[in-house]
N, C-alpha and C positions, 0 to 999 in steps of 0.2 A: 665883159660878161657880168659886171655888176648889175646891169640893167635887166638881166634875165630873171623873171620871177621864180622863186623857189616854192612859193605857196600862193594860194588864192588866184590861180590861173583862171582864165575864162572857162575852160572845161571843168575845172573843179567847182567853180561857182555854179555853173549850170547843173551839174550833177547834184550838188548839195541842195539847190533849189527844188529840183525834181523830187529828191528824197523827202524833203521837208513837206512838199505838197501832198505826198503820200501818207503823211502823218508820222514819219520816222524821226526820231531824235537821236543825235549822235554827237561825238566829240570830234574836233578838228585839230590836226597837227599834233598828235600825242604819240608817245611811244607805247605800243600795245603791251609790251611786257617790261617790267622794271629791269634795269640793267642793260637793256638793248638800246644803244644810242642811235636808233633809227626810227623816225617818226612816220606814221601812216597818214595819208591825207584825210581819211574819214575812218573813225573807229566806233564800232558798236561794242562797248565794253562788256555788257551783260551777256550778249550773244556770242562774244569772242569772234568778231569778224573785223578784219582789217582790209581797207580798200586803198589801193594805190592808183592814182591817175598818172600814167607814165607818158612823158613827153616823147614825141617821135624822134627828135634829134638826140636827146640825152640818153635814151634807153635803147637806141638802135632799132627802131621799127623797121621790119623787113619790107614794108610797103612804102612808107613815107620818109624813112630815115635818110639823111644825106650826109655826105662826108666832105668837109671843107677841103679845098685844093691846097691851101697853105698849111704847113705844119701837120700834114696828114698823119704821120706816124704817131705824134702826140695824141691826136684825136681818136685814132683807132684804138690806142692803148686805153685812153680815158673811157671810151664807150664800152670797150670789152670789160674793163674793171667795174663799171656801173652795172652791167648785166650779171657779172659774177656776184656782186654784192646783192643784187636783187634776188638771185637764186638762193644765196646764203640766208637772206632775211626770210624768204618763203619757207625754207627748210626749218629754221629755228622756230618760227611762229607755228608751223604745223606740228612740230614735235611738242610744242607747249599746249596743243589743243585748239589752236586758232584756225579759222578758215581765212584764206588769203584770196582776195579778188583783185586782179589787175586789169585796168581798163586803159586802152590807148587814148590819148588826147583827141585823136581824130575820129573817135566813135561817132558814127553817123547820127544815131538817134539816142541821145543821152536819157531821154524819157523812157525808152525801151530798156536801156541798161538799168535805170532806176527801178523799173518793174521787176527785173530779174533779181536785183539786190533785195527788193522787198520780199520776194518769195524765199530767198535764202535766209533772211532775218526771221521770217515767220517759221520756217522749218527749225531753225536753231532755238527759237523760243519754246517750241513744243517738245523738243528733244530733252529728256531728263538727263541730268549730269550725274 
């Protein structure tokens, strides 16, 4: 499992490139709020938007997620805990005023996803705090 990338996956890189082409600037792999030891893949600090690119296996994608045949109980527990932690992270960030966007790694058109994120960033920039 050491060989599995935790950051800079191909999906993350493609999404970041698409966002950058749209003129957006962001931070990569930072904790959105201080004291929360969970990092977001892409963070728009001023707009308070945290983006997570979730892997199908690790986060239990209902469409593409698979379950190993060996050590099945361990993996079921692991993926269930990952999903619980994701939900907890979303709740904590939203209660702190952040918008959370989760994207599956298998998203067909990351340029389209980038366009949707661009719209959300634009809306948050125009919204007074």
